[in-house]
PDB file of N, H, CA, C and O in Angstrom:
ATOM      1  N   UNK A   1     -28.017   1.318 -22.373  1.00  0.00           N
ATOM      2  CA  UNK A   1     -27.976   1.815 -21.093  1.00  0.00           C
ATOM      3  C   UNK A   1     -27.570   3.334 -21.088  1.00  0.00           C
ATOM      4  O   UNK A   1     -26.741   3.789 -21.877  1.00  0.00           O
ATOM      5  N   UNK A   2     -28.182   4.037 -20.193  1.00  0.00           N
ATOM      6  H   UNK A   2     -28.856   3.668 -19.552  1.00  0.00           H
ATOM      7  CA  UNK A   2     -28.037   5.486 -20.089  1.00  0.00           C
ATOM      8  C   UNK A   2     -26.700   5.776 -19.475  1.00  0.00           C
ATOM      9  O   UNK A   2     -26.110   4.881 -18.869  1.00  0.00           O
ATOM     10  N   UNK A   3     -26.163   7.039 -19.605  1.00  0.00           N
ATOM     11  H   UNK A   3     -26.642   7.766 -20.098  1.00  0.00           H
ATOM     12  CA  UNK A   3     -25.063   7.583 -19.066  1.00  0.00           C
ATOM     13  C   UNK A   3     -25.123   7.388 -17.546  1.00  0.00           C
ATOM     14  O   UNK A   3     -24.163   6.934 -16.923  1.00  0.00           O
ATOM     15  N   UNK A   4     -26.262   7.737 -16.975  1.00  0.00           N
ATOM     16  H   UNK A   4     -27.042   8.105 -17.481  1.00  0.00           H
ATOM     17  CA  UNK A   4     -26.305   7.685 -15.506  1.00  0.00           C
ATOM     18  C   UNK A   4     -26.381   6.270 -14.972  1.00  0.00           C
ATOM     19  O   UNK A   4     -25.891   5.985 -13.879  1.00  0.00           O
ATOM     20  N   UNK A   5     -26.976   5.412 -15.716  1.00  0.00           N
ATOM     21  H   UNK A   5     -27.374   5.644 -16.603  1.00  0.00           H
ATOM     22  CA  UNK A   5     -26.879   3.924 -15.307  1.00  0.00           C
ATOM     23  C   UNK A   5     -25.369   3.500 -15.386  1.00  0.00           C
ATOM     24  O   UNK A   5     -24.893   2.767 -14.519  1.00  0.00           O
ATOM     25  N   UNK A   6     -24.694   3.925 -16.339  1.00  0.00           N
ATOM     26  H   UNK A   6     -25.081   4.519 -17.044  1.00  0.00           H
ATOM     27  CA  UNK A   6     -23.336   3.384 -16.491  1.00  0.00           C
ATOM     28  C   UNK A   6     -22.574   3.821 -15.331  1.00  0.00           C
ATOM     29  O   UNK A   6     -21.782   3.072 -14.758  1.00  0.00           O
ATOM     30  N   UNK A   7     -22.814   5.106 -14.950  1.00  0.00           N
ATOM     31  H   UNK A   7     -23.457   5.715 -15.416  1.00  0.00           H
ATOM     32  CA  UNK A   7     -22.090   5.659 -13.716  1.00  0.00           C
ATOM     33  C   UNK A   7     -22.443   4.977 -12.463  1.00  0.00           C
ATOM     34  O   UNK A   7     -21.596   4.657 -11.630  1.00  0.00           O
ATOM     35  N   UNK A   8     -23.679   4.763 -12.342  1.00  0.00           N
ATOM     36  H   UNK A   8     -24.368   5.023 -13.019  1.00  0.00           H
ATOM     37  CA  UNK A   8     -24.241   4.090 -11.070  1.00  0.00           C
ATOM     38  C   UNK A   8     -23.571   2.697 -10.986  1.00  0.00           C
ATOM     39  O   UNK A   8     -23.163   2.300  -9.895  1.00  0.00           O
ATOM     40  N   UNK A   9     -23.443   1.937 -12.109  1.00  0.00           N
ATOM     41  H   UNK A   9     -23.775   2.260 -12.995  1.00  0.00           H
ATOM     42  CA  UNK A   9     -22.823   0.606 -12.104  1.00  0.00           C
ATOM     43  C   UNK A   9     -21.368   0.780 -11.838  1.00  0.00           C
ATOM     44  O   UNK A   9     -20.799  -0.054 -11.134  1.00  0.00           O
ATOM     45  N   UNK A  10     -20.669   1.862 -12.375  1.00  0.00           N
ATOM     46  H   UNK A  10     -21.132   2.539 -12.947  1.00  0.00           H
ATOM     47  CA  UNK A  10     -19.139   2.043 -12.215  1.00  0.00           C
ATOM     48  C   UNK A  10     -18.873   2.400 -10.688  1.00  0.00           C
ATOM     49  O   UNK A  10     -17.900   1.950 -10.084  1.00  0.00           O
ATOM     50  N   UNK A  11     -19.793   3.224 -10.125  1.00  0.00           N
ATOM     51  H   UNK A  11     -20.584   3.589 -10.615  1.00  0.00           H
ATOM     52  CA  UNK A  11     -19.592   3.581  -8.740  1.00  0.00           C
ATOM     53  C   UNK A  11     -19.808   2.185  -7.784  1.00  0.00           C
ATOM     54  O   UNK A  11     -18.974   1.851  -6.943  1.00  0.00           O
ATOM     55  N   UNK A  12     -20.895   1.526  -8.011  1.00  0.00           N
ATOM     56  H   UNK A  12     -21.573   1.797  -8.694  1.00  0.00           H
ATOM     57  CA  UNK A  12     -21.154   0.309  -7.437  1.00  0.00           C
ATOM     58  C   UNK A  12     -20.115  -0.760  -7.546  1.00  0.00           C
ATOM     59  O   UNK A  12     -19.785  -1.448  -6.580  1.00  0.00           O
ATOM     60  N   UNK A  13     -19.595  -0.887  -8.770  1.00  0.00           N
ATOM     61  H   UNK A  13     -19.863  -0.328  -9.555  1.00  0.00           H
ATOM     62  CA  UNK A  13     -18.437  -1.782  -9.017  1.00  0.00           C
ATOM     63  C   UNK A  13     -17.097  -1.537  -8.224  1.00  0.00           C
ATOM     64  O   UNK A  13     -16.247  -2.388  -7.961  1.00  0.00           O
ATOM     65  N   UNK A  14     -17.083  -0.189  -7.898  1.00  0.00           N
ATOM     66  H   UNK A  14     -17.774   0.501  -8.112  1.00  0.00           H
ATOM     67  CA  UNK A  14     -15.769   0.146  -7.194  1.00  0.00           C
ATOM     68  C   UNK A  14     -15.968   0.437  -5.811  1.00  0.00           C
ATOM     69  O   UNK A  14     -15.159   1.073  -5.136  1.00  0.00           O
ATOM     70  N   UNK A  15     -17.122  -0.062  -5.360  1.00  0.00           N
ATOM     71  H   UNK A  15     -17.779  -0.579  -5.909  1.00  0.00           H
ATOM     72  CA  UNK A  15     -17.364  -0.008  -3.881  1.00  0.00           C
ATOM     73  C   UNK A  15     -18.060   1.282  -3.297  1.00  0.00           C
ATOM     74  O   UNK A  15     -18.330   1.450  -2.108  1.00  0.00           O
ATOM     75  N   UNK A  16     -18.296   2.124  -4.281  1.00  0.00           N
ATOM     76  H   UNK A  16     -18.077   1.987  -5.247  1.00  0.00           H
ATOM     77  CA  UNK A  16     -18.860   3.513  -3.886  1.00  0.00           C
ATOM     78  C   UNK A  16     -20.427   3.323  -4.149  1.00  0.00           C
ATOM     79  O   UNK A  16     -20.952   2.748  -5.102  1.00  0.00           O
ATOM     80  N   UNK A  17     -21.063   3.974  -3.023  1.00  0.00           N
ATOM     81  H   UNK A  17     -20.637   4.441  -2.248  1.00  0.00           H
ATOM     82  CA  UNK A  17     -22.440   4.111  -3.297  1.00  0.00           C
ATOM     83  C   UNK A  17     -22.875   5.228  -4.051  1.00  0.00           C
ATOM     84  O   UNK A  17     -22.335   6.322  -3.888  1.00  0.00           O
ATOM     85  N   UNK A  18     -23.870   5.049  -4.923  1.00  0.00           N
ATOM     86  H   UNK A  18     -24.308   4.160  -5.055  1.00  0.00           H
ATOM     87  CA  UNK A  18     -24.367   6.009  -5.888  1.00  0.00           C
ATOM     88  C   UNK A  18     -25.332   6.983  -5.047  1.00  0.00           C
ATOM     89  O   UNK A  18     -26.548   6.956  -5.240  1.00  0.00           O
ATOM     90  N   UNK A  19     -24.821   7.729  -4.233  1.00  0.00           N
ATOM     91  H   UNK A  19     -23.833   7.751  -4.077  1.00  0.00           H
ATOM     92  CA  UNK A  19     -25.641   8.558  -3.372  1.00  0.00           C
ATOM     93  C   UNK A  19     -26.274   9.626  -4.240  1.00  0.00           C
ATOM     94  O   UNK A  19     -25.683   9.885  -5.288  1.00  0.00           O
ATOM     95  N   UNK A  20     -27.407  10.295  -3.958  1.00  0.00           N
ATOM     96  H   UNK A  20     -27.888  10.084  -3.106  1.00  0.00           H
ATOM     97  CA  UNK A  20     -27.815  11.512  -4.671  1.00  0.00           C
ATOM     98  C   UNK A  20     -26.835  12.568  -4.706  1.00  0.00           C
ATOM     99  O   UNK A  20     -26.695  13.261  -5.714  1.00  0.00           O
ATOM    100  N   UNK A  21     -26.106  12.738  -3.596  1.00  0.00           N
ATOM    101  H   UNK A  21     -26.220  12.175  -2.777  1.00  0.00           H
ATOM    102  CA  UNK A  21     -25.276  13.857  -3.586  1.00  0.00           C
ATOM    103  C   UNK A  21     -24.200  13.659  -4.633  1.00  0.00           C
ATOM    104  O   UNK A  21     -23.901  14.597  -5.371  1.00  0.00           O
ATOM    105  N   UNK A  22     -23.572  12.414  -4.738  1.00  0.00           N
ATOM    106  H   UNK A  22     -23.815  11.651  -4.138  1.00  0.00           H
ATOM    107  CA  UNK A  22     -22.549  12.165  -5.596  1.00  0.00           C
ATOM    108  C   UNK A  22     -23.082  12.267  -7.108  1.00  0.00           C
ATOM    109  O   UNK A  22     -22.417  12.848  -7.966  1.00  0.00           O
ATOM    110  N   UNK A  23     -24.325  11.666  -7.385  1.00  0.00           N
ATOM    111  H   UNK A  23     -24.865  11.194  -6.689  1.00  0.00           H
ATOM    112  CA  UNK A  23     -24.838  11.875  -8.742  1.00  0.00           C
ATOM    113  C   UNK A  23     -25.197  13.369  -8.994  1.00  0.00           C
ATOM    114  O   UNK A  23     -25.269  13.777 -10.154  1.00  0.00           O
ATOM    115  N   UNK A  24     -25.427  14.205  -7.925  1.00  0.00           N
ATOM    116  H   UNK A  24     -25.368  13.874  -6.984  1.00  0.00           H
ATOM    117  CA  UNK A  24     -25.709  15.668  -8.259  1.00  0.00           C
ATOM    118  C   UNK A  24     -24.232  16.245  -8.628  1.00  0.00           C
ATOM    119  O   UNK A  24     -24.059  16.888  -9.664  1.00  0.00           O
ATOM    120  N   UNK A  25     -23.329  16.012  -7.842  1.00  0.00           N
ATOM    121  H   UNK A  25     -23.470  15.490  -7.000  1.00  0.00           H
ATOM    122  CA  UNK A  25     -22.097  16.486  -8.139  1.00  0.00           C
ATOM    123  C   UNK A  25     -21.486  16.112  -9.548  1.00  0.00           C
ATOM    124  O   UNK A  25     -20.877  16.914 -10.255  1.00  0.00           O
ATOM    125  N   UNK A  26     -21.697  14.962  -9.822  1.00  0.00           N
ATOM    126  H   UNK A  26     -22.192  14.310  -9.247  1.00  0.00           H
ATOM    127  CA  UNK A  26     -21.378  14.561 -11.340  1.00  0.00           C
ATOM    128  C   UNK A  26     -22.196  15.283 -12.340  1.00  0.00           C
ATOM    129  O   UNK A  26     -21.636  15.770 -13.322  1.00  0.00           O
ATOM    130  N   UNK A  27     -23.552  15.399 -12.162  1.00  0.00           N
ATOM    131  H   UNK A  27     -24.006  15.003 -11.364  1.00  0.00           H
ATOM    132  CA  UNK A  27     -24.399  16.262 -12.990  1.00  0.00           C
ATOM    133  C   UNK A  27     -23.866  17.722 -13.146  1.00  0.00           C
ATOM    134  O   UNK A  27     -23.672  18.229 -14.250  1.00  0.00           O
ATOM    135  N   UNK A  28     -23.646  18.352 -11.978  1.00  0.00           N
ATOM    136  H   UNK A  28     -23.803  17.940 -11.081  1.00  0.00           H
ATOM    137  CA  UNK A  28     -22.957  19.762 -11.934  1.00  0.00           C
ATOM    138  C   UNK A  28     -21.821  19.894 -12.708  1.00  0.00           C
ATOM    139  O   UNK A  28     -21.749  20.835 -13.499  1.00  0.00           O
ATOM    140  N   UNK A  29     -20.826  19.011 -12.591  1.00  0.00           N
ATOM    141  H   UNK A  29     -20.884  18.246 -11.949  1.00  0.00           H
ATOM    142  CA  UNK A  29     -19.721  18.958 -13.455  1.00  0.00           C
ATOM    143  C   UNK A  29     -19.980  18.735 -14.782  1.00  0.00           C
ATOM    144  O   UNK A  29     -19.265  19.323 -15.594  1.00  0.00           O
ATOM    145  N   UNK A  30     -20.950  17.926 -15.221  1.00  0.00           N
ATOM    146  H   UNK A  30     -21.530  17.449 -14.561  1.00  0.00           H
ATOM    147  CA  UNK A  30     -21.193  17.582 -16.772  1.00  0.00           C
ATOM    148  C   UNK A  30     -21.832  18.789 -17.362  1.00  0.00           C
ATOM    149  O   UNK A  30     -21.564  19.142 -18.510  1.00  0.00           O
ATOM    150  N   UNK A  31     -22.669  19.429 -16.604  1.00  0.00           N
ATOM    151  H   UNK A  31     -22.887  19.142 -15.671  1.00  0.00           H
ATOM    152  CA  UNK A  31     -23.678  20.578 -17.158  1.00  0.00           C
ATOM    153  C   UNK A  31     -23.013  21.998 -17.138  1.00  0.00           C
ATOM    154  O   UNK A  31     -23.523  22.891 -17.814  1.00  0.00           O
ATOM    155  N   UNK A  32     -22.023  22.209 -16.475  1.00  0.00           N
ATOM    156  H   UNK A  32     -21.609  21.483 -15.925  1.00  0.00           H
ATOM    157  CA  UNK A  32     -21.482  23.520 -16.225  1.00  0.00           C
ATOM    158  C   UNK A  32     -20.237  23.617 -17.099  1.00  0.00           C
ATOM    159  O   UNK A  32     -19.529  22.625 -17.275  1.00  0.00           O
ATOM    160  N   UNK A  33     -19.971  24.744 -17.623  1.00  0.00           N
ATOM    161  H   UNK A  33     -20.546  25.550 -17.480  1.00  0.00           H
ATOM    162  CA  UNK A  33     -18.816  24.881 -18.491  1.00  0.00           C
ATOM    163  C   UNK A  33     -17.563  25.530 -17.787  1.00  0.00           C
ATOM    164  O   UNK A  33     -17.709  26.380 -16.908  1.00  0.00           O
ATOM    165  N   UNK A  34     -16.370  25.109 -18.195  1.00  0.00           N
ATOM    166  H   UNK A  34     -16.252  24.419 -18.909  1.00  0.00           H
ATOM    167  CA  UNK A  34     -15.273  25.547 -17.472  1.00  0.00           C
ATOM    168  C   UNK A  34     -15.000  24.816 -16.103  1.00  0.00           C
ATOM    169  O   UNK A  34     -15.641  23.829 -15.743  1.00  0.00           O
ATOM    170  N   UNK A  35     -14.099  25.333 -15.457  1.00  0.00           N
ATOM    171  H   UNK A  35     -13.578  26.135 -15.750  1.00  0.00           H
ATOM    172  CA  UNK A  35     -13.546  24.802 -14.237  1.00  0.00           C
ATOM    173  C   UNK A  35     -14.376  25.306 -13.009  1.00  0.00           C
ATOM    174  O   UNK A  35     -14.732  26.483 -12.948  1.00  0.00           O
ATOM    175  N   UNK A  36     -14.667  24.436 -12.073  1.00  0.00           N
ATOM    176  H   UNK A  36     -14.379  23.479 -12.122  1.00  0.00           H
ATOM    177  CA  UNK A  36     -15.335  24.823 -10.947  1.00  0.00           C
ATOM    178  C   UNK A  36     -14.543  24.555  -9.587  1.00  0.00           C
ATOM    179  O   UNK A  36     -13.863  23.532  -9.497  1.00  0.00           O
ATOM    180  N   UNK A  37     -14.616  25.379  -8.622  1.00  0.00           N
ATOM    181  H   UNK A  37     -15.168  26.209  -8.695  1.00  0.00           H
ATOM    182  CA  UNK A  37     -13.988  25.186  -7.410  1.00  0.00           C
ATOM    183  C   UNK A  37     -14.817  24.432  -6.525  1.00  0.00           C
ATOM    184  O   UNK A  37     -16.030  24.332  -6.711  1.00  0.00           O
ATOM    185  N   UNK A  38     -14.158  23.845  -5.474  1.00  0.00           N
ATOM    186  H   UNK A  38     -13.173  23.926  -5.323  1.00  0.00           H
ATOM    187  CA  UNK A  38     -15.116  22.828  -4.593  1.00  0.00           C
ATOM    188  C   UNK A  38     -16.135  23.790  -3.962  1.00  0.00           C
ATOM    189  O   UNK A  38     -17.253  23.335  -3.717  1.00  0.00           O
ATOM    190  N   UNK A  39     -15.859  25.097  -3.669  1.00  0.00           N
ATOM    191  H   UNK A  39     -14.951  25.466  -3.868  1.00  0.00           H
ATOM    192  CA  UNK A  39     -16.826  26.004  -3.043  1.00  0.00           C
ATOM    193  C   UNK A  39     -17.972  26.223  -4.049  1.00  0.00           C
ATOM    194  O   UNK A  39     -19.136  26.248  -3.649  1.00  0.00           O
ATOM    195  N   UNK A  40     -17.679  26.373  -5.272  1.00  0.00           N
ATOM    196  H   UNK A  40     -16.734  26.352  -5.597  1.00  0.00           H
ATOM    197  CA  UNK A  40     -18.788  26.518  -6.312  1.00  0.00           C
ATOM    198  C   UNK A  40     -19.744  25.330  -6.326  1.00  0.00           C
ATOM    199  O   UNK A  40     -20.971  25.414  -6.278  1.00  0.00           O
ATOM    200  N   UNK A  41     -18.978  24.147  -6.401  1.00  0.00           N
ATOM    201  H   UNK A  41     -17.981  24.079  -6.439  1.00  0.00           H
ATOM    202  CA  UNK A  41     -19.837  22.937  -6.393  1.00  0.00           C
ATOM    203  C   UNK A  41     -20.633  22.731  -5.018  1.00  0.00           C
ATOM    204  O   UNK A  41     -21.793  22.325  -5.086  1.00  0.00           O
ATOM    205  N   UNK A  42     -20.145  22.952  -3.975  1.00  0.00           N
ATOM    206  H   UNK A  42     -19.202  23.281  -3.920  1.00  0.00           H
ATOM    207  CA  UNK A  42     -20.864  22.947  -2.781  1.00  0.00           C
ATOM    208  C   UNK A  42     -22.001  23.927  -2.711  1.00  0.00           C
ATOM    209  O   UNK A  42     -23.029  23.616  -2.109  1.00  0.00           O
ATOM    210  N   UNK A  43     -21.858  25.190  -3.343  1.00  0.00           N
ATOM    211  H   UNK A  43     -21.023  25.442  -3.832  1.00  0.00           H
ATOM    212  CA  UNK A  43     -22.977  26.046  -3.285  1.00  0.00           C
ATOM    213  C   UNK A  43     -24.055  25.503  -4.080  1.00  0.00           C
ATOM    214  O   UNK A  43     -25.206  25.670  -3.675  1.00  0.00           O
ATOM    215  N   UNK A  44     -23.827  24.836  -5.224  1.00  0.00           N
ATOM    216  H   UNK A  44     -22.893  24.701  -5.553  1.00  0.00           H
ATOM    217  CA  UNK A  44     -24.819  24.314  -6.134  1.00  0.00           C
ATOM    218  C   UNK A  44     -25.486  23.067  -5.384  1.00  0.00           C
ATOM    219  O   UNK A  44     -26.698  22.855  -5.437  1.00  0.00           O
ATOM    220  N   UNK A  45     -24.686  22.353  -4.760  1.00  0.00           N
ATOM    221  H   UNK A  45     -23.702  22.525  -4.717  1.00  0.00           H
ATOM    222  CA  UNK A  45     -25.261  21.053  -4.133  1.00  0.00           C
ATOM    223  C   UNK A  45     -25.985  21.505  -2.892  1.00  0.00           C
ATOM    224  O   UNK A  45     -26.961  20.826  -2.573  1.00  0.00           O
ATOM    225  N   UNK A  46     -25.669  22.544  -2.136  1.00  0.00           N
ATOM    226  H   UNK A  46     -24.876  23.096  -2.396  1.00  0.00           H
ATOM    227  CA  UNK A  46     -26.457  23.013  -0.944  1.00  0.00           C
ATOM    228  C   UNK A  46     -27.868  23.522  -1.350  1.00  0.00           C
ATOM    229  O   UNK A  46     -28.756  23.587  -0.499  1.00  0.00           O
ATOM    230  N   UNK A  47     -28.070  23.860  -2.561  1.00  0.00           N
ATOM    231  H   UNK A  47     -27.349  23.807  -3.252  1.00  0.00           H
ATOM    232  CA  UNK A  47     -29.480  24.358  -3.003  1.00  0.00           C
ATOM    233  C   UNK A  47     -30.574  23.116  -2.783  1.00  0.00           C
ATOM    234  O   UNK A  47     -31.751  23.305  -2.478  1.00  0.00           O
ATOM    235  N   UNK A  48     -30.029  21.959  -2.971  1.00  0.00           N
ATOM    236  H   UNK A  48     -29.073  21.806  -3.219  1.00  0.00           H
ATOM    237  CA  UNK A  48     -30.976  20.795  -2.768  1.00  0.00           C
ATOM    238  C   UNK A  48     -30.662  19.987  -1.569  1.00  0.00           C
ATOM    239  O   UNK A  48     -31.557  19.368  -0.994  1.00  0.00           O
ATOM    240  N   UNK A  49     -29.386  19.962  -1.150  1.00  0.00           N
ATOM    241  H   UNK A  49     -28.659  20.465  -1.618  1.00  0.00           H
ATOM    242  CA  UNK A  49     -28.992  19.256   0.058  1.00  0.00           C
ATOM    243  C   UNK A  49     -28.190  20.133   0.972  1.00  0.00           C
ATOM    244  O   UNK A  49     -26.960  20.091   0.986  1.00  0.00           O
ATOM    245  N   UNK A  50     -28.933  20.967   1.773  1.00  0.00           N
ATOM    246  H   UNK A  50     -29.932  21.001   1.762  1.00  0.00           H
ATOM    247  CA  UNK A  50     -28.326  21.966   2.605  1.00  0.00           C
ATOM    248  C   UNK A  50     -27.438  21.395   3.707  1.00  0.00           C
ATOM    249  O   UNK A  50     -26.663  22.152   4.290  1.00  0.00           O
ATOM    250  N   UNK A  51     -27.505  20.183   4.004  1.00  0.00           N
ATOM    251  H   UNK A  51     -28.135  19.568   3.529  1.00  0.00           H
ATOM    252  CA  UNK A  51     -26.716  19.632   5.126  1.00  0.00           C
ATOM    253  C   UNK A  51     -25.310  19.156   4.668  1.00  0.00           C
ATOM    254  O   UNK A  51     -24.420  18.849   5.461  1.00  0.00           O
ATOM    255  N   UNK A  52     -25.191  19.123   3.320  1.00  0.00           N
ATOM    256  H   UNK A  52     -25.914  19.373   2.676  1.00  0.00           H
ATOM    257  CA  UNK A  52     -23.831  18.697   2.797  1.00  0.00           C
ATOM    258  C   UNK A  52     -22.700  19.615   3.188  1.00  0.00           C
ATOM    259  O   UNK A  52     -22.869  20.826   3.329  1.00  0.00           O
ATOM    260  N   UNK A  53     -21.631  19.055   3.346  1.00  0.00           N
ATOM    261  H   UNK A  53     -21.494  18.071   3.232  1.00  0.00           H
ATOM    262  CA  UNK A  53     -20.537  19.950   3.853  1.00  0.00           C
ATOM    263  C   UNK A  53     -19.314  19.723   2.882  1.00  0.00           C
ATOM    264  O   UNK A  53     -19.229  18.744   2.140  1.00  0.00           O
ATOM    265  N   UNK A  54     -18.400  20.704   2.966  1.00  0.00           N
ATOM    266  H   UNK A  54     -18.469  21.499   3.569  1.00  0.00           H
ATOM    267  CA  UNK A  54     -17.193  20.740   2.006  1.00  0.00           C
ATOM    268  C   UNK A  54     -16.494  19.418   1.919  1.00  0.00           C
ATOM    269  O   UNK A  54     -16.028  19.018   0.852  1.00  0.00           O
ATOM    270  N   UNK A  55     -16.416  18.722   3.061  1.00  0.00           N
ATOM    271  H   UNK A  55     -16.794  19.046   3.928  1.00  0.00           H
ATOM    272  CA  UNK A  55     -15.708  17.378   2.966  1.00  0.00           C
ATOM    273  C   UNK A  55     -16.302  16.326   2.230  1.00  0.00           C
ATOM    274  O   UNK A  55     -15.592  15.386   1.870  1.00  0.00           O
ATOM    275  N   UNK A  56     -17.599  16.359   1.935  1.00  0.00           N
ATOM    276  H   UNK A  56     -18.175  17.123   2.227  1.00  0.00           H
ATOM    277  CA  UNK A  56     -18.315  15.610   1.129  1.00  0.00           C
ATOM    278  C   UNK A  56     -17.898  15.849  -0.323  1.00  0.00           C
ATOM    279  O   UNK A  56     -17.727  14.905  -1.094  1.00  0.00           O
ATOM    280  N   UNK A  57     -17.751  17.018  -0.653  1.00  0.00           N
ATOM    281  H   UNK A  57     -17.889  17.785  -0.026  1.00  0.00           H
ATOM    282  CA  UNK A  57     -17.321  17.531  -2.108  1.00  0.00           C
ATOM    283  C   UNK A  57     -15.902  16.977  -2.229  1.00  0.00           C
ATOM    284  O   UNK A  57     -15.667  16.337  -3.254  1.00  0.00           O
ATOM    285  N   UNK A  58     -14.971  17.119  -1.378  1.00  0.00           N
ATOM    286  H   UNK A  58     -15.162  17.638  -0.545  1.00  0.00           H
ATOM    287  CA  UNK A  58     -13.574  16.587  -1.568  1.00  0.00           C
ATOM    288  C   UNK A  58     -13.525  15.223  -1.613  1.00  0.00           C
ATOM    289  O   UNK A  58     -12.778  14.696  -2.437  1.00  0.00           O
ATOM    290  N   UNK A  59     -14.313  14.429  -0.735  1.00  0.00           N
ATOM    291  H   UNK A  59     -14.920  14.858  -0.066  1.00  0.00           H
ATOM    292  CA  UNK A  59     -14.189  13.030  -0.785  1.00  0.00           C
ATOM    293  C   UNK A  59     -14.750  12.463  -2.148  1.00  0.00           C
ATOM    294  O   UNK A  59     -14.178  11.546  -2.737  1.00  0.00           O
ATOM    295  N   UNK A  60     -15.807  13.010  -2.575  1.00  0.00           N
ATOM    296  H   UNK A  60     -16.272  13.755  -2.097  1.00  0.00           H
ATOM    297  CA  UNK A  60     -16.437  12.599  -3.787  1.00  0.00           C
ATOM    298  C   UNK A  60     -15.548  13.034  -4.969  1.00  0.00           C
ATOM    299  O   UNK A  60     -15.455  12.243  -5.908  1.00  0.00           O
ATOM    300  N   UNK A  61     -14.923  14.135  -5.021  1.00  0.00           N
ATOM    301  H   UNK A  61     -14.998  14.777  -4.258  1.00  0.00           H
ATOM    302  CA  UNK A  61     -14.063  14.464  -6.047  1.00  0.00           C
ATOM    303  C   UNK A  61     -12.809  13.550  -6.097  1.00  0.00           C
ATOM    304  O   UNK A  61     -12.325  13.238  -7.185  1.00  0.00           O
ATOM    305  N   UNK A  62     -12.319  13.150  -5.006  1.00  0.00           N
ATOM    306  H   UNK A  62     -12.712  13.403  -4.122  1.00  0.00           H
ATOM    307  CA  UNK A  62     -11.241  12.149  -4.890  1.00  0.00           C
ATOM    308  C   UNK A  62     -11.637  10.816  -5.531  1.00  0.00           C
ATOM    309  O   UNK A  62     -10.911  10.213  -6.320  1.00  0.00           O
ATOM    310  N   UNK A  63     -12.936  10.373  -5.101  1.00  0.00           N
ATOM    311  H   UNK A  63     -13.526  10.864  -4.459  1.00  0.00           H
ATOM    312  CA  UNK A  63     -13.464   9.071  -5.581  1.00  0.00           C
ATOM    313  C   UNK A  63     -13.644   9.100  -7.113  1.00  0.00           C
ATOM    314  O   UNK A  63     -13.288   8.171  -7.838  1.00  0.00           O
ATOM    315  N   UNK A  64     -14.215  10.219  -7.544  1.00  0.00           N
ATOM    316  H   UNK A  64     -14.504  10.973  -6.955  1.00  0.00           H
ATOM    317  CA  UNK A  64     -14.398  10.441  -9.120  1.00  0.00           C
ATOM    318  C   UNK A  64     -13.073  10.495  -9.835  1.00  0.00           C
ATOM    319  O   UNK A  64     -12.943  10.035 -10.969  1.00  0.00           O
ATOM    320  N   UNK A  65     -12.104  11.052  -9.173  1.00  0.00           N
ATOM    321  H   UNK A  65     -12.210  11.426  -8.251  1.00  0.00           H
ATOM    322  CA  UNK A  65     -10.784  11.146  -9.861  1.00  0.00           C
ATOM    323  C   UNK A  65     -10.203   9.690 -10.002  1.00  0.00           C
ATOM    324  O   UNK A  65      -9.773   9.242 -11.065  1.00  0.00           O
ATOM    325  N   UNK A  66     -10.237   9.033  -8.867  1.00  0.00           N
ATOM    326  H   UNK A  66     -10.586   9.397  -8.004  1.00  0.00           H
ATOM    327  CA  UNK A  66      -9.737   7.603  -8.959  1.00  0.00           C
ATOM    328  C   UNK A  66     -10.443   6.632 -10.020  1.00  0.00           C
ATOM    329  O   UNK A  66      -9.865   5.671 -10.527  1.00  0.00           O
ATOM    330  N   UNK A  67     -11.805   7.014 -10.300  1.00  0.00           N
ATOM    331  H   UNK A  67     -12.274   7.794  -9.888  1.00  0.00           H
ATOM    332  CA  UNK A  67     -12.391   6.248 -11.236  1.00  0.00           C
ATOM    333  C   UNK A  67     -12.261   6.912 -12.692  1.00  0.00           C
ATOM    334  O   UNK A  67     -12.972   6.510 -13.613  1.00  0.00           O
ATOM    335  N   UNK A  68     -11.396   7.867 -12.851  1.00  0.00           N
ATOM    336  H   UNK A  68     -10.819   8.193 -12.103  1.00  0.00           H
ATOM    337  CA  UNK A  68     -11.159   8.591 -14.034  1.00  0.00           C
ATOM    338  C   UNK A  68     -12.468   9.106 -14.599  1.00  0.00           C
ATOM    339  O   UNK A  68     -12.674   9.022 -15.809  1.00  0.00           O
ATOM    340  N   UNK A  69     -13.487   9.711 -13.660  1.00  0.00           N
ATOM    341  H   UNK A  69     -13.319   9.780 -12.676  1.00  0.00           H
ATOM    342  CA  UNK A  69     -14.647  10.230 -14.224  1.00  0.00           C
ATOM    343  C   UNK A  69     -14.473  11.948 -14.247  1.00  0.00           C
ATOM    344  O   UNK A  69     -15.248  12.699 -14.839  1.00  0.00           O
ATOM    345  N   UNK A  70     -13.427  12.324 -13.562  1.00  0.00           N
ATOM    346  H   UNK A  70     -12.798  11.714 -13.081  1.00  0.00           H
ATOM    347  CA  UNK A  70     -13.019  13.819 -13.599  1.00  0.00           C
ATOM    348  C   UNK A  70     -11.628  13.885 -13.603  1.00  0.00           C
ATOM    349  O   UNK A  70     -11.061  14.977 -13.630  1.00  0.00           O
TER     350      UNK A  70
END
């Protein structure tokens, strides 16, 4: 099973939908070095999903924190 498949199953198992935005946020965090601010993550996500807003980033980060993924 791939890393992404495991993450999708973990999200589903916790009642979270594995949306493209959530998966993209995880991918950004995995592939960038160092610490990122919510604004930096938002700027990256908006390149592909321009309608995403900062509250999506914060909600996703909170959910990922609860799942011990970040």
